[in-house]
Structure formats: C-alpha cells, structure tokens
MMTF fields as JSON, N, C-alpha, C and O atoms, coordinates in Angstrom:
{
  "mmtfVersion": "1.0.0",
  "mmtfProducer": "UNKNOWN",
  "numBonds": 343,
  "numAtoms": 344,
  "numGroups": 86,
  "numChains": 1,
  "numModels": 1,
  "chainsPerModel": [1],
  "groupsPerChain": [86],
  "chainIdList": ["A"],
  "bondAtomList": [4, 2, 8, 6, 12, 10, 16, 14, 20, 18, 24, 22, 28, 26, 32, 30, 36, 34, 40, 38, 44, 42, 48, 46, 52, 50, 56, 54, 60, 58, 64, 62, 68, 66, 72, 70, 76, 74, 80, 78, 84, 82, 88, 86, 92, 90, 96, 94, 100, 98, 104, 102, 108, 106, 112, 110, 116, 114, 120, 118, 124, 122, 128, 126, 132, 130, 136, 134, 140, 138, 144, 142, 148, 146, 152, 150, 156, 154, 160, 158, 164, 162, 168, 166, 172, 170, 176, 174, 180, 178, 184, 182, 188, 186, 192, 190, 196, 194, 200, 198, 204, 202, 208, 206, 212, 210, 216, 214, 220, 218, 224, 222, 228, 226, 232, 230, 236, 234, 240, 238, 244, 242, 248, 246, 252, 250, 256, 254, 260, 258, 264, 262, 268, 266, 272, 270, 276, 274, 280, 278, 284, 282, 288, 286, 292, 290, 296, 294, 300, 298, 304, 302, 308, 306, 312, 310, 316, 314, 320, 318, 324, 322, 328, 326, 332, 330, 336, 334, 340, 338],
  "bondOrderList": [1, 1, 1, 1, 1, 1, 1, 1, 1, 1, 1, 1, 1, 1, 1, 1, 1, 1, 1, 1, 1, 1, 1, 1, 1, 1, 1, 1, 1, 1, 1, 1, 1, 1, 1, 1, 1, 1, 1, 1, 1, 1, 1, 1, 1, 1, 1, 1, 1, 1, 1, 1, 1, 1, 1, 1, 1, 1, 1, 1, 1, 1, 1, 1, 1, 1, 1, 1, 1, 1, 1, 1, 1, 1, 1, 1, 1, 1, 1, 1, 1, 1, 1, 1, 1],
  "groupList": [{"groupName": "MET", "atomNameList": ["N", "CA", "C", "O"], "elementList": ["N", "C", "C", "O"], "formalChargeList": [0, 0, 0, 0], "bondAtomList": [1, 0, 2, 1, 3, 2], "bondOrderList": [1, 1, 2], "singleLetterCode": "M", "chemCompType": "L-PEPTIDE LINKING"}, {"groupName": "ASP", "atomNameList": ["N", "CA", "C", "O"], "elementList": ["N", "C", "C", "O"], "formalChargeList": [0, 0, 0, 0], "bondAtomList": [1, 0, 2, 1, 3, 2], "bondOrderList": [1, 1, 2], "singleLetterCode": "D", "chemCompType": "L-PEPTIDE LINKING"}, {"groupName": "LEU", "atomNameList": ["N", "CA", "C", "O"], "elementList": ["N", "C", "C", "O"], "formalChargeList": [0, 0, 0, 0], "bondAtomList": [1, 0, 2, 1, 3, 2], "bondOrderList": [1, 1, 2], "singleLetterCode": "L", "chemCompType": "L-PEPTIDE LINKING"}, {"groupName": "ARG", "atomNameList": ["N", "CA", "C", "O"], "elementList": ["N", "C", "C", "O"], "formalChargeList": [0, 0, 0, 0], "bondAtomList": [1, 0, 2, 1, 3, 2], "bondOrderList": [1, 1, 2], "singleLetterCode": "R", "chemCompType": "L-PEPTIDE LINKING"}, {"groupName": "LYS", "atomNameList": ["N", "CA", "C", "O"], "elementList": ["N", "C", "C", "O"], "formalChargeList": [0, 0, 0, 0], "bondAtomList": [1, 0, 2, 1, 3, 2], "bondOrderList": [1, 1, 2], "singleLetterCode": "K", "chemCompType": "L-PEPTIDE LINKING"}, {"groupName": "GLY", "atomNameList": ["N", "CA", "C", "O"], "elementList": ["N", "C", "C", "O"], "formalChargeList": [0, 0, 0, 0], "bondAtomList": [1, 0, 2, 1, 3, 2], "bondOrderList": [1, 1, 2], "singleLetterCode": "G", "chemCompType": "PEPTIDE LINKING"}, {"groupName": "PRO", "atomNameList": ["N", "CA", "C", "O"], "elementList": ["N", "C", "C", "O"], "formalChargeList": [0, 0, 0, 0], "bondAtomList": [1, 0, 2, 1, 3, 2], "bondOrderList": [1, 1, 2], "singleLetterCode": "P", "chemCompType": "L-PEPTIDE LINKING"}, {"groupName": "ALA", "atomNameList": ["N", "CA", "C", "O"], "elementList": ["N", "C", "C", "O"], "formalChargeList": [0, 0, 0, 0], "bondAtomList": [1, 0, 2, 1, 3, 2], "bondOrderList": [1, 1, 2], "singleLetterCode": "A", "chemCompType": "L-PEPTIDE LINKING"}, {"groupName": "GLN", "atomNameList": ["N", "CA", "C", "O"], "elementList": ["N", "C", "C", "O"], "formalChargeList": [0, 0, 0, 0], "bondAtomList": [1, 0, 2, 1, 3, 2], "bondOrderList": [1, 1, 2], "singleLetterCode": "Q", "chemCompType": "L-PEPTIDE LINKING"}, {"groupName": "THR", "atomNameList": ["N", "CA", "C", "O"], "elementList": ["N", "C", "C", "O"], "formalChargeList": [0, 0, 0, 0], "bondAtomList": [1, 0, 2, 1, 3, 2], "bondOrderList": [1, 1, 2], "singleLetterCode": "T", "chemCompType": "L-PEPTIDE LINKING"}, {"groupName": "VAL", "atomNameList": ["N", "CA", "C", "O"], "elementList": ["N", "C", "C", "O"], "formalChargeList": [0, 0, 0, 0], "bondAtomList": [1, 0, 2, 1, 3, 2], "bondOrderList": [1, 1, 2], "singleLetterCode": "V", "chemCompType": "L-PEPTIDE LINKING"}, {"groupName": "ASN", "atomNameList": ["N", "CA", "C", "O"], "elementList": ["N", "C", "C", "O"], "formalChargeList": [0, 0, 0, 0], "bondAtomList": [1, 0, 2, 1, 3, 2], "bondOrderList": [1, 1, 2], "singleLetterCode": "N", "chemCompType": "L-PEPTIDE LINKING"}, {"groupName": "ILE", "atomNameList": ["N", "CA", "C", "O"], "elementList": ["N", "C", "C", "O"], "formalChargeList": [0, 0, 0, 0], "bondAtomList": [1, 0, 2, 1, 3, 2], "bondOrderList": [1, 1, 2], "singleLetterCode": "I", "chemCompType": "L-PEPTIDE LINKING"}, {"groupName": "GLU", "atomNameList": ["N", "CA", "C", "O"], "elementList": ["N", "C", "C", "O"], "formalChargeList": [0, 0, 0, 0], "bondAtomList": [1, 0, 2, 1, 3, 2], "bondOrderList": [1, 1, 2], "singleLetterCode": "E", "chemCompType": "L-PEPTIDE LINKING"}, {"groupName": "HIS", "atomNameList": ["N", "CA", "C", "O"], "elementList": ["N", "C", "C", "O"], "formalChargeList": [0, 0, 0, 0], "bondAtomList": [1, 0, 2, 1, 3, 2], "bondOrderList": [1, 1, 2], "singleLetterCode": "H", "chemCompType": "L-PEPTIDE LINKING"}, {"groupName": "SER", "atomNameList": ["N", "CA", "C", "O"], "elementList": ["N", "C", "C", "O"], "formalChargeList": [0, 0, 0, 0], "bondAtomList": [1, 0, 2, 1, 3, 2], "bondOrderList": [1, 1, 2], "singleLetterCode": "S", "chemCompType": "L-PEPTIDE LINKING"}, {"groupName": "TRP", "atomNameList": ["N", "CA", "C", "O"], "elementList": ["N", "C", "C", "O"], "formalChargeList": [0, 0, 0, 0], "bondAtomList": [1, 0, 2, 1, 3, 2], "bondOrderList": [1, 1, 2], "singleLetterCode": "W", "chemCompType": "L-PEPTIDE LINKING"}, {"groupName": "TYR", "atomNameList": ["N", "CA", "C", "O"], "elementList": ["N", "C", "C", "O"], "formalChargeList": [0, 0, 0, 0], "bondAtomList": [1, 0, 2, 1, 3, 2], "bondOrderList": [1, 1, 2], "singleLetterCode": "Y", "chemCompType": "L-PEPTIDE LINKING"}, {"groupName": "PHE", "atomNameList": ["N", "CA", "C", "O"], "elementList": ["N", "C", "C", "O"], "formalChargeList": [0, 0, 0, 0], "bondAtomList": [1, 0, 2, 1, 3, 2], "bondOrderList": [1, 1, 2], "singleLetterCode": "F", "chemCompType": "L-PEPTIDE LINKING"}],
  "groupTypeList": [0, 1, 2, 3, 4, 4, 3, 5, 3, 6, 7, 8, 4, 9, 10, 4, 11, 12, 7, 2, 8, 3, 7, 10, 10, 2, 10, 3, 5, 10, 4, 4, 2, 7, 2, 13, 2, 5, 10, 14, 6, 11, 11, 10, 15, 1, 16, 2, 17, 3, 13, 6, 4, 12, 6, 7, 14, 14, 10, 8, 4, 10, 10, 8, 7, 9, 3, 5, 2, 12, 4, 7, 13, 13, 2, 3, 6, 1, 12, 18, 12, 6, 2, 13, 18, 15],
  "groupIdList": [1, 2, 3, 4, 5, 6, 7, 8, 9, 10, 11, 12, 13, 14, 15, 16, 17, 18, 19, 20, 21, 22, 23, 24, 25, 26, 27, 28, 29, 30, 31, 32, 33, 34, 35, 36, 37, 38, 39, 40, 41, 42, 43, 44, 45, 46, 47, 48, 49, 50, 51, 52, 53, 54, 55, 56, 57, 58, 59, 60, 61, 62, 63, 64, 65, 66, 67, 68, 69, 70, 71, 72, 73, 74, 75, 76, 77, 78, 79, 80, 81, 82, 83, 84, 85, 86],
  "secStructList": [7, 7, 7, 1, 7, 7, 7, 1, 7, 7, 7, 7, 7, 7, 7, 1, 7, 2, 2, 2, 2, 2, 2, 2, 2, 2, 2, 6, 1, 2, 2, 2, 2, 2, 2, 2, 2, 6, 1, 7, 2, 2, 2, 2, 2, 2, 2, 2, 2, 6, 7, 1, 1, 7, 7, 2, 2, 2, 2, 2, 2, 2, 2, 2, 2, 6, 6, 6, 1, 1, 7, 2, 2, 2, 2, 7, 6, 6, 6, 7, 7, 7, 7, 7, 7, 7],
  "xCoordList": [12.34, 12.03, 12.151, 11.636, 12.832, 13.066, 11.911, 11.683, 11.183, 10.005, 10.313, 9.41, 11.569, 11.917, 11.824, 12.066, 11.466, 11.365, 12.755, 13.712, 12.845, 14.104, 14.296, 13.362, 15.5, 15.8, 16.426, 16.955, 16.35, 16.939, 15.945, 14.877, 16.301, 15.459, 14.299, 14.474, 13.107, 11.987, 12.2, 12.932, 11.565, 11.682, 11.124, 10.082, 11.815, 11.338, 10.199, 10.205, 9.217, 8.089, 8.442, 9.142, 7.959, 8.187, 7.009, 5.859, 7.299, 6.261, 5.792, 6.605, 4.476, 3.896, 3.579, 3.522, 3.372, 2.967, 3.848, 3.602, 4.861, 5.828, 5.161, 5.501, 4.228, 3.54, 2.743, 2.702, 2.116, 1.367, 2.327, 2.005, 3.488, 4.482, 4.922, 5.087, 5.109, 5.452, 4.327, 4.586, 3.085, 1.938, 1.936, 1.663, 2.238, 2.294, 3.364, 3.147, 4.502, 5.576, 5.138, 5.389, 4.486, 4.061, 3.043, 3.092, 2.12, 1.109, 1.555, 0.827, 2.762, 3.416, 2.786, 2.585, 2.477, 2.077, 0.869, 0.003, 0.843, -0.268, -1.558, -2.602, -1.491, -2.701, -3.307, -4.525, -2.462, -2.971, -3.581, -4.612, -2.948, -3.519, -4.846, -5.794, -4.918, -6.163, -7.288, -8.425, -6.975, -7.981, -8.462, -9.655, -7.534, -7.89, -8.809, -9.704, -8.577, -9.354, -10.637, -11.53, -10.733, -11.909, -11.897, -12.949, -10.696, -10.555, -9.712, -9.117, -9.666, -8.85, -7.38, -7.101, -6.452, -5.032, -4.593, -3.664, -5.25, -4.916, -5.168, -4.447, -6.188, -6.457, -5.288, -4.86, -4.777, -3.66, -2.434, -1.722, -2.191, -1.058, -1.212, -0.239, -2.43, -2.661, -2.348, -1.747, -2.745, -2.47, -0.972, -0.464, -0.275, 1.175, 1.927, 2.826, 1.562, 2.376, 1.763, 2.49, 0.451, -0.183, -0.785, -0.507, -1.608, -2.318, -1.628, -1.453, -1.24, -0.505, -1.354, -0.815, -2.676, -3.531, -4.444, -5.151, -4.4, -5.329, -6.68, -6.719, -7.793, -9.101, -9.295, -8.935, -9.854, -9.981, -10.742, -10.436, -11.732, -12.523, -11.762, -12.271, -10.573, -9.754, -8.624, -7.967, -8.4, -7.261, -7.352, -6.378, -8.499, -8.633, -8.452, -7.934, -8.866, -8.673, -7.191, -6.761, -6.408, -4.961, -4.337, -3.474, -4.76, -4.255, -4.546, -3.682, -5.749, -6.118, -5.33, -4.901, -5.14, -4.412, -2.957, -2.353, -2.397, -1.001, -0.895, 0.185, -2.024, -2.102, -1.556, -0.901, -1.84, -1.481, -0.049, 0.354, 0.737, 2.125, 2.207, 3.163, 1.223, 1.103, -0.032, -1.143, 0.236, -0.759, -1.547, -1.053, -2.782, -3.641, -3.001, -3.108, -2.341, -1.726, -0.527, -0.126, 0.044, 1.115, 0.545, 1.149, -0.622, -1.246, -1.888, -1.765, -2.57, -3.26, -3.062, -3.981, -1.885, -1.643, -2.5, -2.603, -3.112, -3.988, -5.334, -6.037, -5.704, -6.999, -6.828, -7.505, -5.917, -5.723, -4.55, -3.41, -4.838, -3.832, -3.295, -4.076, -1.968, -1.407, -1.717, -1.618, -2.089, -2.371, -1.073, -0.351, -0.789, 0.413, -0.002, -0.752, 0.512, 0.213, 1.446, 2.569, 1.239, 2.383, 2.648, 3.583],
  "yCoordList": [28.01, 27.08, 25.654, 25.336, 24.816, 23.436, 22.564, 22.446, 21.954, 21.158, 19.671, 18.87, 19.288, 17.872, 17.406, 18.157, 16.141, 15.569, 15.385, 15.069, 15.586, 15.319, 13.819, 13.067, 13.412, 11.991, 11.669, 12.536, 10.418, 9.984, 9.201, 8.827, 8.961, 8.172, 9.019, 10.195, 8.414, 9.16, 9.362, 8.612, 10.362, 10.65, 9.48, 8.924, 9.112, 8.027, 8.508, 9.631, 7.631, 7.951, 7.583, 6.602, 8.365, 8.098, 7.312, 7.733, 6.178, 5.343, 5.988, 6.334, 6.147, 6.767, 5.75, 6.102, 4.489, 3.464, 2.229, 1.41, 2.102, 1.007, -0.357, -1.328, -0.434, -1.702, -2.15, -3.339, -1.21, -1.564, -2.003, -2.904, -1.386, -1.804, -3.246, -4.032, -3.589, -4.965, -5.922, -7.034, -5.492, -6.323, -6.573, -7.686, -5.549, -5.689, -6.71, -7.537, -6.653, -7.608, -9.022, -9.968, -9.173, -10.497, -11.152, -12.362, -10.361, -10.944, -10.893, -11.31, -10.375, -10.364, -9.417, -9.768, -8.212, -7.182, -6.373, -6.824, -5.159, -4.236, -4.801, -4.738, -5.357, -5.878, -7.032, -7.106, -7.918, -9.055, -8.593, -9.114, -7.621, -7.1, -6.41, -6.552, -5.67, -4.997, -6.011, -5.78, -7.114, -8.166, -8.726, -8.968, -8.932, -9.442, -8.466, -8.879, -7.158, -6.134, -5.762, -5.151, -6.127, -5.765, -4.304, -3.676, -3.766, -2.376, -2.333, -3.336, -1.176, -0.978, -0.837, -0.256, -1.35, -1.204, 0.248, 0.503, 1.19, 2.601, 3.023, 3.864, 2.441, 2.759, 2.342, 3.094, 1.143, 0.649, 1.531, 1.867, 1.9, 2.789, 4.139, 4.702, 4.655, 5.932, 5.81, 6.716, 4.708, 4.512, 4.379, 4.773, 3.819, 3.654, 4.968, 5.26, 5.762, 6.917, 8.282, 9.273, 8.36, 9.664, 9.857, 10.844, 8.911, 9.032, 8.154, 6.959, 8.7, 7.893, 6.862, 5.97, 6.972, 6.063, 5.259, 5.808, 3.953, 3.073, 3.211, 3.318, 3.213, 3.299, 2.165, 1.017, 2.501, 1.553, 0.291, -0.789, 0.414, -0.767, -1.759, -2.85, -1.416, -2.336, -2.971, -3.898, -2.495, -2.963, -4.464, -5.188, -4.931, -6.351, -7.23, -8.341, -6.756, -7.522, -7.657, -8.703, -6.615, -6.682, -7.678, -8.465, -7.652, -8.601, -10.03, -10.901, -10.275, -11.612, -12.005, -13.152, -11.055, -11.339, -11.703, -12.468, -11.153, -11.445, -12.569, -12.852, -13.199, -14.307, -13.897, -14.682, -12.653, -12.164, -11.689, -11.287, -11.722, -11.263, -9.745, -9.224, -9.048, -7.606, -7.409, -7.892, -6.714, -6.485, -5.209, -4.281, -5.179, -4.007, -2.758, -1.671, -2.911, -1.741, -1.202, -0.055, -2.019, -1.527, -0.654, 0.341, -1.042, -0.305, 0.99, 2.023, 0.934, 2.116, 2.207, 1.883, 2.641, 2.727, 3.784, 3.793, 4.668, 5.68, 5.103, 5.699, 3.957, 3.333, 2.044, 1.826, 1.193, -0.116, -0.05, 0.182, -0.254, -0.155, -1.56, -2.488, -1.725, -3.05, -3.521, -2.758, -4.77, -5.358, -5.882, -6.646, -5.465, -5.934, -6.707, -6.221, -7.923, -8.775, -8.842, -8.911, -8.824, -8.915, -10.333, -10.596],
  "zCoordList": [-27.633, -26.567, -27.107, -28.179, -26.355, -26.75, -26.257, -25.053, -27.198, -26.838, -26.746, -26.5, -26.938, -26.839, -25.388, -24.443, -25.259, -23.911, -23.322, -24.029, -22.029, -21.338, -21.247, -20.97, -21.483, -21.406, -20.069, -19.373, -19.737, -18.477, -17.664, -18.148, -16.444, -15.558, -15.049, -14.728, -14.977, -14.393, -12.895, -12.25, -12.372, -10.939, -10.139, -10.486, -9.074, -8.226, -7.356, -6.853, -7.188, -6.329, -4.893, -4.646, -3.97, -2.56, -2.007, -2.131, -1.401, -0.811, 0.485, 1.343, 0.626, 1.815, 2.909, 4.087, 2.524, 3.486, 3.305, 2.419, 4.135, 4.025, 4.25, 3.574, 5.181, 5.453, 4.23, 3.917, 3.547, 2.34, 1.238, 0.463, 1.159, 0.178, 0.45, -0.484, 1.714, 2.07, 1.679, 1.22, 1.859, 1.472, -0.036, -0.487, -0.8, -2.264, -2.647, -3.533, -1.991, -2.271, -1.893, -2.639, -0.741, -0.273, -1.196, -1.415, -1.74, -2.641, -4.101, -5.002, -4.314, -5.623, -6.63, -7.793, -6.168, -7.116, -6.709, -5.958, -7.233, -6.979, -7.539, -6.89, -8.747, -9.39, -8.583, -8.417, -8.091, -7.306, -5.989, -5.564, -5.345, -4.098, -4.377, -3.605, -5.466, -5.835, -6.061, -5.651, -6.703, -6.91, -5.581, -5.398, -4.654, -3.313, -2.578, -1.841, -2.789, -2.084, -2.814, -2.228, -4.091, -4.872, -5.305, -5.428, -5.537, -5.969, -7.24, -7.633, -7.872, -9.061, -8.638, -7.59, -9.425, -9.081, -8.861, -8.095, -9.521, -9.308, -7.862, -7.326, -7.23, -5.829, -4.948, -4.073, -5.183, -4.389, -4.621, -3.675, -5.863, -6.168, -5.489, -4.988, -5.473, -4.783, -3.299, -2.721, -2.676, -1.252, -1.008, 0.042, -1.99, -1.844, -1.986, -1.199, -2.988, -3.357, -3.073, -3.006, -2.904, -2.721, -1.347, -0.667, -0.945, 0.329, 1.363, 1.125, 2.478, 3.456, 4.185, 4.839, 4.082, 4.847, 3.919, 3.074, 4.107, 3.414, 4.107, 5.333, 3.365, 4.025, 5.032, 4.772, 6.158, 7.268, 6.889, 7.393, 6.006, 5.666, 4.776, 4.516, 4.309, 3.517, 4.33, 3.855, 5.517, 6.319, 6.593, 6.388, 7.048, 7.384, 6.156, 6.266, 4.998, 3.756, 3.422, 2.936, 3.677, 3.443, 4.41, 4.019, 5.655, 6.653, 6.202, 6.303, 5.709, 5.238, 3.988, 3.856, 3.073, 1.832, 2.102, 1.35, 3.173, 3.524, 4.555, 5.074, 4.84, 5.812, 7.178, 7.864, 7.554, 8.871, 9.012, 10.104, 7.936, 8.03, 8.172, 8.746, 7.658, 7.867, 8.86, 8.64, 9.932, 10.99, 10.718, 10.078, 11.217, 11.049, 11.645, 11.078, 12.78, 13.424, 12.639, 12.834, 11.756, 10.884, 9.771, 9.374, 9.279, 8.181, 8.648, 7.991, 9.779, 10.32, 11.818, 12.57, 12.286, 13.729, 14.421, 15.647, 13.644, 14.232, 14.638, 15.454, 14.086, 14.382, 15.174, 16.178, 14.714, 15.325, 16.292, 15.89, 17.543, 18.597, 18.87, 19.08, 18.87, 19.139, 20.552, 21.513, 20.659, 21.972, 22.556, 21.916, 23.773, 24.447, 25.687, 26.533, 25.766, 26.912, 27.794, 27.294, 29.117, 30.009, 30.411, 31.167]
}
C-alpha cells in the first residue's frame, strides 16, 4: 500500500450561500467579516461551505457590515421576505 500523499490541486469547496460569499468579498475577507459579527472565522467558513443558512441573529450584522449592499432576504429568504411596493 502506497502511503505517500497524492499531489495536485486540492478539491474545490462548494459555496452554499452565494450572498454570504459576496459579503465576504465586500468586507475583504472571512476574518474581517468574522470580526464584524463577533464570531470566529471558522464559523463564517462553516456558513459558506457546510451549512447553507447563516443563523438569523447574525443576518442584520452582515447587512450592516456590507452597508446594505447585501440584503437580509438574500441571506435568509426563508425568514426575511422582500418588500415589494407597487
């Protein structure tokens, strides 16, 4: 049995929450967004790659960190319903 590590590119992770990925780009990194939210960067990474839903109590903080460029309904459309005016 060959115990050497396989060489090459690591497997790409699939982003579960595109809106959160945009938020990370806007604030320039997972670590900076984590600081804004008061959580560990691993939490933000988990929300990006493992859990499709960011906890509801952090949604408004993400909206504030992105200065409203990311909407609450983009992050959690199951909870926050977009308001449509006629």
